[in-house]
C-alpha positions in Angstrom: 99.7 74.2 177.6 97.4 77.2 177.3 97.7 80.5 179.1 95.2 80.9 181.9 94.0 84.2 180.5 90.8 84.0 182.4 92.9 85.0 185.4 93.4 88.4 183.7 89.6 88.9 183.4 88.6 87.8 186.9 91.6 88.3 189.1 92.6 91.9 189.9 95.9 91.0 191.5 97.0 88.9 188.5 96.1 91.7 186.2 98.1 94.2 188.3 101.2 91.9 188.5 101.1 91.3 184.8 100.9 95.0 183.9 103.7 95.9 186.4 106.0 93.2 185.2 105.5 94.1 181.6 106.1 97.8 182.4 109.5 96.8 183.8 110.5 94.7 180.8 109.4 97.1 178.1 111.9 99.8 177.1 110.9 103.5 177.1 108.5 104.4 174.3 111.1 106.3 172.3 113.9 103.8 172.7 115.6 102.7 169.5 118.3 100.0 169.5 119.1 100.5 165.8 117.6 97.2 164.7 114.9 97.0 161.9 111.4 98.0 163.0 110.1 94.5 162.4 112.7 93.1 164.7 111.9 95.6 167.5 108.2 94.8 166.9 108.8 91.1 167.3 110.9 91.6 170.5 108.1 93.6 172.0 105.6 90.8 171.5 108.1 88.2 172.7 108.3 90.1 175.9 104.5 90.2 176.2 104.4 86.4 175.8 107.3 85.9 178.2 105.7 88.1 180.9 102.4 86.4 180.5 103.9 83.0 181.0 105.7 84.1 184.2 102.8 86.0 185.8 99.6 84.5 184.6 100.6 80.8 184.4 99.0 78.0 182.4 95.9 76.0 182.4 97.2 72.5 182.0 95.4 69.9 179.9 95.2 67.6 183.0 93.4 70.3 185.0 91.0 70.9 182.1 90.2 67.1 181.9 89.8 66.6 185.7 87.2 69.2 186.3 85.2 72.1 184.9 86.5 74.7 187.3 90.1 75.6 188.0 89.5 76.7 191.6 92.0 76.2 194.4 89.3 75.9 197.1 87.6 73.2 195.1 90.9 71.4 194.4 91.8 71.4 198.1 88.4 69.9 199.0 88.6 67.3 196.3 92.0 66.2 197.4 90.8 65.8 201.0 87.9 63.8 199.8 90.2 61.6 197.7 92.5 60.9 200.7 89.5 60.0 202.8 88.1 57.7 200.1 91.4 55.9 199.8 91.5 55.4 203.6 88.0 54.1 203.7 88.5 51.5 201.0 92.1 50.5 201.6 92.5 50.6 205.4 90.7 47.4 206.5 91.6 47.7 210.2 90.1 51.2 210.8 86.4 51.8 211.7 85.2 53.9 208.8 82.0 55.4 210.3 83.7 58.7 211.3 85.6 58.7 208.0 82.5 58.3 206.0 80.7 61.1 207.9 83.7 63.4 207.2 83.8 62.4 203.6 80.0 63.1 203.2 80.5 66.5 204.7 83.3 67.2 202.2 81.1 66.0 199.3 78.4 68.4 200.4 80.9 71.2 200.5 82.2 70.3 197.1 78.7 70.3 195.7 77.9 73.7 197.2 81.2 75.1 195.9 80.4 73.7 192.4 77.0 75.4 192.6 78.6 78.7 193.6 81.1 78.5 190.8 78.4 77.6 188.3 76.3 80.5 189.4 79.3 82.8 189.0 79.8 81.6 185.5 76.2 82.2 184.7 76.3 85.7 186.2 79.3 86.5 184.1 77.5 85.3 180.9 74.4 87.2 181.9 76.3 90.4 182.6 78.0 90.2 179.3 74.8 89.9 177.4 73.0 92.5 179.5 75.7 95.0 178.6 74.7 94.8 174.9 71.6 96.2 173.4 69.2 95.8 170.5 69.7 93.0 167.9 73.3 92.4 169.1 71.8 91.0 172.3 69.8 88.5 170.3 72.8 87.4 168.2 75.0 87.0 171.2 72.3 84.8 172.9 71.9 82.7 169.8 75.6 82.2 169.4 76.0 81.0 173.1 73.1 78.6 173.2 73.6 77.2 169.7 77.3 76.5 170.1 78.2 73.0 168.8 81.6 71.4 168.8 83.0 71.6 165.3 82.6 68.4 163.3 85.5 66.4 162.0 86.6 67.4 158.5 85.4 64.7 156.0 85.9 64.7 152.3 84.7 62.4 149.5 86.6 61.4 146.4 85.1 61.3 142.9 83.7 57.8 143.6 81.8 59.2 146.6 84.0 57.4 149.2 85.5 59.2 152.2 89.1 60.1 152.0 90.7 58.4 155.1 94.2 59.7 154.6 94.3 62.9 156.6 97.2 64.6 154.8 95.6 64.0 151.4 92.3 65.4 152.5 94.0 68.5 154.1 95.9 69.2 150.9 92.7 69.0 148.8 91.0 71.6 151.2 94.1 73.8 151.0 94.2 73.8 147.2 90.5 74.5 147.2 90.8 77.7 149.3 94.0 78.7 147.6 92.1 78.8 144.4 89.5 81.1 146.1 91.9 83.5 147.8 94.7 83.6 145.3 93.8 84.8 141.8 96.6 84.4 139.2 95.4 87.3 137.2 95.6 89.9 140.0 98.7 91.7 141.2 99.1 91.6 145.0 99.1 94.9 146.9 102.6 96.2 147.2 103.6 97.4 150.7 104.2 101.1 151.2 108.0 101.6 151.4 108.0 105.4 151.1 110.3 106.9 153.7 107.8 109.5 154.8 106.2 110.0 158.2 102.4 110.1 158.6 101.0 113.6 158.4 98.9 112.8 161.5 100.9 110.2 163.5 99.1 107.6 165.5 98.9 108.7 169.1 99.2 106.5 172.2 95.6 107.5 173.1 94.3 106.1 169.8 96.2 102.8 170.4 95.0 102.7 174.0 91.3 103.1 173.0 91.7 100.4 170.3 93.3 97.9 172.7 90.5 98.5 175.3 87.9 97.8 172.6 89.2 94.3 171.9 86.9 91.5 172.9 87.7 88.8 175.5 87.6 85.2 174.8 88.5 85.4 171.1 90.8 82.9 169.4 94.4 84.1 168.9 96.0 84.4 165.5 99.3 83.1 164.2 101.3 85.0 166.8 99.4 83.2 169.6 98.8 86.5 171.5 95.2 86.6 172.9 93.4 89.9 173.2 93.5 89.8 177.0 97.3 90.2 177.0 97.0 93.5 175.1 93.8 94.8 176.5 94.8 94.6 180.2 98.2 96.2 179.6 97.0 98.9 177.2 98.5 101.7 179.3 101.9 100.1 179.2 101.8 98.9 175.6 100.1 101.8 173.7 103.0 104.3 173.7 105.6 101.7 172.6 103.4 100.2 169.8 102.4 103.7 168.5 106.0 104.8 168.3 107.1 101.6 166.5 104.2 101.9 164.0 104.9 105.5 163.3 108.6 104.8 162.8 107.8 102.0 160.3 106.3 104.7 158.0 109.2 107.1 158.6 111.8 104.5 157.6 109.8 102.8 154.9 109.9 99.5 156.8 106.3 98.1 156.8 105.3 95.9 159.6 103.9 92.5 158.7 100.3 92.3 159.8 98.9 90.1 157.1 99.3 86.6 158.4 96.1 84.6 159.2 95.0 81.1 160.2 92.3 79.6 158.0 89.8 77.3 159.6 87.0 75.6 157.7 83.6 74.8 159.3 80.8 72.7 157.8 78.0 74.9 156.5 74.6 74.0 158.1 72.2 72.1 155.8 74.9 71.4 153.2 76.1 68.0 152.1 79.1 66.7 153.9 82.2 65.7 152.0 82.4 68.6 149.5 84.8 71.5 149.7 82.0 73.8 148.5 80.2 73.0 151.8 83.0 74.4 153.9 82.9 77.9 155.3 86.3 79.6 155.6 87.0 81.3 159.0 90.1 83.5 159.3 91.9 84.1 162.6 94.0 87.3 162.4 96.6 88.5 164.8 95.1 90.5 167.6 97.4 93.5 167.0 96.1 93.7 163.5 92.5 94.0 164.9 93.7 96.9 167.1 95.3 98.7 164.1 92.0 98.1 162.1 90.1 99.8 164.9 92.4 102.8 164.7 91.9 103.0 160.9 88.1 102.6 161.2 87.9 105.3 163.8 89.8 107.7 161.5 87.9 107.0 158.3 84.3 106.7 159.7 83.3 110.4 159.1 84.5 110.3 155.5 82.9 106.9 154.9 79.5 108.1 156.2 79.6 111.0 153.7 80.6 108.7 150.8 78.0 106.0 151.4 74.5 106.4 150.2 71.7 106.4 152.7 70.2 103.1 151.4 73.1 101.2 153.1 72.3 100.3 156.7 75.0 97.8 157.4 78.1 98.5 159.6 77.1 102.2 160.1 76.5 104.1 163.3 72.9 104.6 164.3 71.8 102.1 161.6 70.7 98.5 162.0 68.5 95.7 160.6 65.6 97.3 162.5 65.3 100.4 160.3 65.6 98.3 157.1 62.8 95.9 158.3 60.8 99.0 159.2 61.0 100.2 155.6 59.8 96.8 154.4 56.8 96.9 156.8 55.7 100.3 155.5 55.8 99.0 151.9 53.6 96.1 153.0 51.2 98.5 154.7 51.0 100.5 151.4 49.9 97.5 149.4 47.4 96.5 152.1 45.8 100.0 152.0 45.7 100.7 148.2 45.1 98.6 145.1 48.7 98.5 144.3 51.4 95.9 143.5 55.0 96.5 144.5 57.8 94.2 143.4 60.8 93.6 145.7 63.9 92.0 144.0 66.5 90.7 146.4 69.8 89.7 144.9 72.3 87.3 146.3 76.1 87.8 146.0 78.2 84.6 146.1 81.2 84.9 148.5 80.8 88.6 148.5 83.6 89.5 150.9 86.1 87.0 149.2 85.9 88.3 145.6 86.8 92.0 146.0 89.6 93.3 143.7 91.9 95.1 146.1 93.5 97.3 143.5 90.0 98.6 142.5 89.2 99.0 146.1 92.2 101.2 146.7 91.4 103.2 143.6 87.9 103.9 145.1 89.4 104.8 148.5 91.7 107.3 146.9 88.8 109.4 145.8 87.7 110.4 149.3 90.2 109.3 151.9 93.3 111.2 153.2 96.9 110.0 152.4 97.5 108.7 155.9 94.3 106.6 155.8 95.3 105.1 152.4 98.8 104.2 153.7 97.4 102.5 156.7 94.8 100.5 154.7 97.6 99.5 152.2 99.6 98.2 155.2 96.6 96.0 156.1 96.0 94.7 152.6 99.6 93.9 151.6 101.5 90.7 152.1 98.5 88.7 153.3 99.0 85.0 153.8 96.7 82.2 155.0 97.7 78.9 156.7 95.1 76.2 156.8 94.7 74.6 160.3 92.9 71.3 160.6 92.9 70.0 164.1 96.3 70.6 165.5 98.0 70.5 162.1 98.9 73.8 160.4 99.7 73.5 156.7 102.1 75.5 154.6 100.9 79.1 154.2 99.9 80.5 150.8 99.6 84.1 149.5 96.2 85.8 149.3 95.4 88.6 147.0 91.6 88.5 146.7 88.9 89.9 149.0 89.1 91.8 152.3 90.8 89.8 155.1 87.9 88.9 157.3 88.1 88.8 161.0 88.6 92.5 161.9 86.2 95.4 162.2 87.5 97.2 159.1 86.9 94.5 156.5 83.0 94.8 156.4 83.3 98.6 156.0 85.7 98.2 153.1 83.2 95.8 151.5 80.2 98.2 151.8 82.3 100.9 150.2 83.2 98.6 147.3 79.5 97.5 146.9 78.4 101.1 146.9 80.6 101.9 143.9 79.3 98.8 142.1 75.7 99.8 142.8 76.4 103.3 141.5 77.8 101.8 138.3 74.6 99.8 138.0 72.4 102.9 138.5 74.4 104.8 135.8 73.5 102.1 133.2 71.4 103.7 130.4 68.6 101.2 130.9 68.2 102.1 134.7 66.1 104.9 136.1 68.0 107.8 137.7 66.5 107.2 141.2 67.4 103.5 141.4 69.6 103.9 144.5 66.8 105.9 146.3 64.5 102.9 145.9 66.9 100.4 147.5 67.1 98.8 150.9 70.5 97.4 151.6 72.1 95.8 154.6 75.7 94.8 154.0 75.4 92.4 151.0 71.6 91.9 151.2 70.3 94.3 148.5 66.6 94.7 147.7 65.3 96.8 144.8 61.9 98.3 145.3 60.2 98.4 141.9 56.7 99.6 141.0 57.1 98.6 137.4 57.6 94.9 136.7 59.6 95.8 133.6 62.3 97.3 135.9 62.6 93.9 137.6 63.5 92.2 134.3 66.0 95.0 133.4 67.8 94.5 136.7 67.9 90.8 136.3 69.4 91.2 132.8 72.0 93.9 133.4 73.0 93.5 137.1 75.1 90.3 136.7 77.1 91.9 133.9 77.7 95.2 135.8 78.6 93.5 139.0 80.9 91.1 137.2 83.0 94.1 136.2 83.7 94.6 139.9 84.4 90.9 140.5 81.1 90.4 142.3 79.2 87.3 141.4 75.5 87.6 141.4 73.9 84.2 142.1 70.9 84.3 139.8 69.6 81.0 141.1 69.1 82.7 144.6 67.6 85.9 143.3 64.3 86.4 145.2 61.4 88.2 143.4 58.6 89.0 145.9 55.4 90.5 144.6 53.6 92.5 147.3 49.9 92.6 146.6 46.8 92.1 148.8 44.7 89.1 147.8 41.5 89.8 146.0 39.4 87.4 148.1 38.6 88.3 151.7 41.4 87.5 154.0 40.9 84.4 156.0 41.0 84.5 159.8 43.2 81.4 159.7 46.8 82.6 159.5 47.9 79.5 157.5 45.2 80.1 154.9 46.1 83.7 154.7 49.8 82.9 154.2 48.9 80.6 151.3 46.9 83.4 149.6 49.5 86.1 150.2 52.8 84.3 149.7 54.9 87.4 150.4 54.0 87.1 154.1 56.4 84.2 154.5 59.3 86.1 152.8 62.2 86.6 155.1 64.1 89.9 155.2 67.1 90.3 157.6 65.7 87.6 159.9 62.1 88.9 160.0 59.1 87.7 158.0 57.1 90.4 156.2 53.9 89.1 157.7 53.6 90.1 161.3 51.5 87.1 162.4 53.9 84.8 160.6 56.9 86.5 162.1 55.5 86.2 165.6 54.7 82.5 165.0 58.3 81.9 163.9 59.7 83.9 166.8 57.7 81.7 169.3 59.1 78.5 167.7 62.6 79.8 168.0 62.1 80.9 171.6 60.6 77.5 172.5 63.7 75.9 171.0 66.0 78.2 172.9 64.2 77.5 176.1 64.5 73.8 175.5 68.3 74.1 174.9 68.6 75.3 178.5 66.6 72.4 179.9 69.5 71.4 182.2 69.1 74.7 184.0 65.3 74.6 184.4 65.2 71.1 185.8 67.4 72.0 188.7 65.5 74.7 190.6 67.2 73.9 193.9 70.7 74.7 192.5 70.0 78.1 190.8 68.0 80.9 192.4 64.8 82.0 190.8 66.2 85.5 190.2 69.1 84.0 188.3 66.8 81.8 186.2 64.7 84.8 185.3 67.8 86.7 184.3 68.9 83.8 182.2 65.6 83.7 180.4 65.6 87.5 179.8 69.1 87.2 178.3 68.9 84.0 176.3 65.3 83.5 175.3 63.4 86.8 175.4 65.7 88.6 172.9 65.0 85.8 170.4 61.2 86.1 171.0 61.1 89.9 170.6 63.7 90.3 167.8 62.7 93.4 165.8 59.4 93.6 167.8 59.3 97.3 167.2 58.3 96.7 163.6 55.3 94.5 164.6 51.7 95.6 164.1 49.7 93.0 166.0 45.9 92.7 166.4 44.6 92.4 170.0 44.1 88.7 169.6 47.7 88.2 168.3 49.0 90.3 171.2 47.1 88.3 173.8 48.4 85.0 172.3 52.0 86.3 172.4 51.6 87.4 176.1 50.1 84.0 176.9 53.0 82.2 175.3 55.4 84.4 177.3 53.6 83.6 180.6 53.8 79.9 179.8 57.5 80.2 179.4 57.9 82.1 182.7 56.0 79.4 184.5 58.3 76.8 183.0 61.3 78.8 184.2 59.9 79.0 187.7 59.0 75.3 187.5 55.3 76.0 188.1 53.3 73.0 186.9 49.9 71.5 187.6 48.5 71.1 190.2 50.4 74.2 191.4 48.8 77.4 190.1 49.9 81.0 190.0 47.7 83.9 188.8 49.0 86.2 186.1 49.4 89.2 188.3 51.5 87.2 190.9 53.5 85.7 188.1 54.5 89.1 186.8 55.3 90.3 190.3 57.4 87.3 191.0 59.4 87.7 187.8 59.5 91.5 188.1 57.9 91.6 184.6 55.1 93.4 182.8 53.0 92.3 179.9 55.0 92.2 176.7 52.8 94.9 175.1 54.8 97.4 177.1 58.1 96.2 175.7 56.7 96.1 172.2 55.2 99.6 172.4 58.4 101.0 173.9 60.5 99.4 171.1 58.0 100.6 168.4 58.1 104.2 169.5 61.7 104.2 170.3 62.5 103.0 166.8 60.2 105.5 165.2 61.9 108.4 167.2 65.3 107.1 166.2 64.3 107.0 162.5 62.8 110.4 162.6 66.0 111.8 164.0 68.0 110.3 161.0 68.4 112.1 157.7 65.4 112.3 155.4 66.9 110.1 152.7 67.2 106.8 154.6 64.9 104.0 153.3 62.8 103.9 156.4 61.8 107.6 156.1 61.4 107.5 152.4 58.9 104.6 152.6 57.0 106.4 155.3 56.7 109.4 153.0 55.7 107.1 150.1 53.0 105.5 152.2 51.2 108.9 152.6 51.6 109.8 148.9 48.3 110.0 147.0 47.4 107.0 144.8 45.4 106.8 141.7 44.4 103.1 142.4 42.1 103.8 145.3 41.8 102.2 148.7 40.5 98.8 149.5 36.9 98.8 150.7 35.9 97.5 154.1 37.6 97.5 157.4 41.2 98.6 157.2 43.8 96.0 158.0 46.0 96.2 161.1 49.2 97.7 159.7 52.1 99.6 161.3 50.8 103.1 160.4 47.4 102.3 161.8 48.8 100.9 165.1 50.9 104.0 165.5 47.9 106.2 164.9 45.9 104.3 167.4 48.6 104.7 170.0 48.5 108.4 169.5 44.7 108.5 169.8 44.7 106.5 173.0 47.4 108.8 174.6 45.3 111.9 174.0 48.5 113.9 173.2 46.8 115.7 170.3 49.0 114.2 167.6 47.9 111.9 164.8 49.6 109.9 162.0 47.3 110.1 159.0 49.1 112.3 156.5 52.5 113.6 155.4 51.9 116.7 157.5 51.4 114.6 160.7 54.6 112.8 159.9 56.5 116.1 159.7 55.0 117.2 163.0 56.2 114.0 164.7 59.6 114.4 163.1 59.9 117.9 164.6 58.7 116.5 168.0 61.3 113.7 167.9 64.2 116.1 167.6 63.8 116.7 171.4 64.6 113.4 173.0 63.1 114.5 176.4 59.8 115.4 174.8 59.8 112.2 172.8 60.5 110.1 175.9 57.6 111.8 177.7 55.3 110.9 174.7 56.5 107.3 174.9 55.8 107.1 178.6 52.3 108.5 178.0 51.5 106.0 175.3 52.8 103.1 177.4 50.7 104.2 180.4 47.5 104.1 178.3 48.1 100.5 177.3 46.0 98.7 180.0 42.9 97.1 178.7 39.8 97.6 180.8 38.4 94.4 182.2 41.8 92.5 182.2 42.8 91.6 185.8 46.5 91.9 185.1 46.3 95.6 184.3 45.3 98.7 186.1 42.2 100.8 185.3 42.5 102.3 181.8 40.8 105.6 182.6 43.0 106.4 185.6 46.2 105.5 183.6 45.2 107.8 180.8 44.4 110.7 183.1 47.8 110.4 184.9 49.6 110.1 181.6 48.0 113.3 180.3 49.0 115.1 183.4 52.6 114.0 183.1 52.7 115.0 179.4 51.3 118.5 180.3 54.1 119.1 182.7 56.8 118.6 180.1 
């Protein structure tokens, strides 16, 4: 029996009755019955579980097997239809003509109700994705459409035969992960038993904000408390939980938050039957996630000051886009000048699972407050993992290695740890002093930008030894050395031939290929695959409205097609091909096939769409403005400055290639705004302009309005658009 927690999400009356009942059962926030804090904590969560069982109810296994929707109206119609069916086939003396007509009407009502419920489910999914932005929208869409039921755990013995005894296979997997997460040579983190109150106690508002930020639909941890039970009773729970947590520090009675359930999933494209091919997934208690959010909110300002600007992962106002932007400007440099730049990408094996917690706490002591350290120690102490295979949960084992994954704090602790390791590498006598300034890092994906090939060899020699001192394992077999250099022979118009001559174009960095044409080609393949996965939606146009189908496409397919499109520098031909591909997909969504035809202009109007060049230009200039408002020492701005630095190698002769700087400059020329992007001085002028978001948005609008190409029937007249754009810009 599972709680029908979807009732809390969709039913306001259920949510209200649950919160009211819980408010009556909980004692006052400052109530103290004299029992240990852990006992009072457990009683609180027992009351949460009890209240949920009484007010929310359960979704029984029989209901889940019988139908896809737990709807009372549908259940009533189905029961009426069932009774009529029994009468038709069992009552031989009755004339069934009228009964059959009534049953057919009920079947039509059931079908219509199922369509209505299906559309409601789609609307909920669409709204959830539409509420996100940027790359997160793409990752959410990929996760939804790529979901596959987990495969059964299979292991092979030394002879290569499958182990059929379930308990034996489970014990082997448990011992394997116990060896990973429990290091005999490391001392576990000791809980803080100091009888001292926090200097800045946790407030009920902090707890309330953290509970509201919990995500719906996530698997529960060992306490079997889903996030919805805490999220939709945050106002009632926050004061009591904050009081108990503060008292635990006052009395030196740490609350146990370290339990977790360990799941193992088969890694894609890895051989089945080996423990090394299993990926560990940890399910933490939901309340631990809330406490982690509180700690993260408190330490974020100090962490931002501590981390170097080369790290883009898990930081506010930073993403994969600005890291890819930096790579694209490096590629533009080598396509403009006779230069060769080396990019060395290192790979860390099980990066999050190898951290030494004692060393991590030692690093945190250098820049965090005492309260923050005590809270983090609470989260890192007494951690245990229990392997769950199917419905069987094995005996738990202690874990003293790595950051417990599954909450929002763990990745931030990792990037802090990696930062210190990289500083240690940069301080090596053989390394240049500006090594960190010439790095592009996103989480554990670290790229060294080297102009001297000798530096590449030095990093490959010394980095494994230095990182090993911090318990980080550099996988030398996966180290990627990319040599960025323009080919000597004239570039072929065939993209496949060009990719063979310049191998670096097919190098992938953070989900994007360095070559723009190659990246667009890959994006189109992924978008076509995503469209195909939703084929059951597209082949039923009579059941789903066109507007809903377009929203589905814009949520599940378009983010995959246009991922990091703001970093693209496409030629007019490549842009037309991309827009043609997009229109073909729109026609598939609307079920427009030969002999039926629809002109491009009518297609855009029916879908309430515009040519994709508008989205791309908006993303490009929005990303540029965002980067220009960041500090000067981030990799994206450093590489833009380096692009305009003088070179003693000279430029390539002939027609310049289409690169990101040239496309940006062409946009400025077409807009007639009076700005250019040809030198470091122009870059500084744009940086000054970008500080005023209103002025920058006006510039973006002007550039977008000058996009129409004369002679194309799907666009307006270019001259008129440019004149109107200049008038709007002059009014700002």
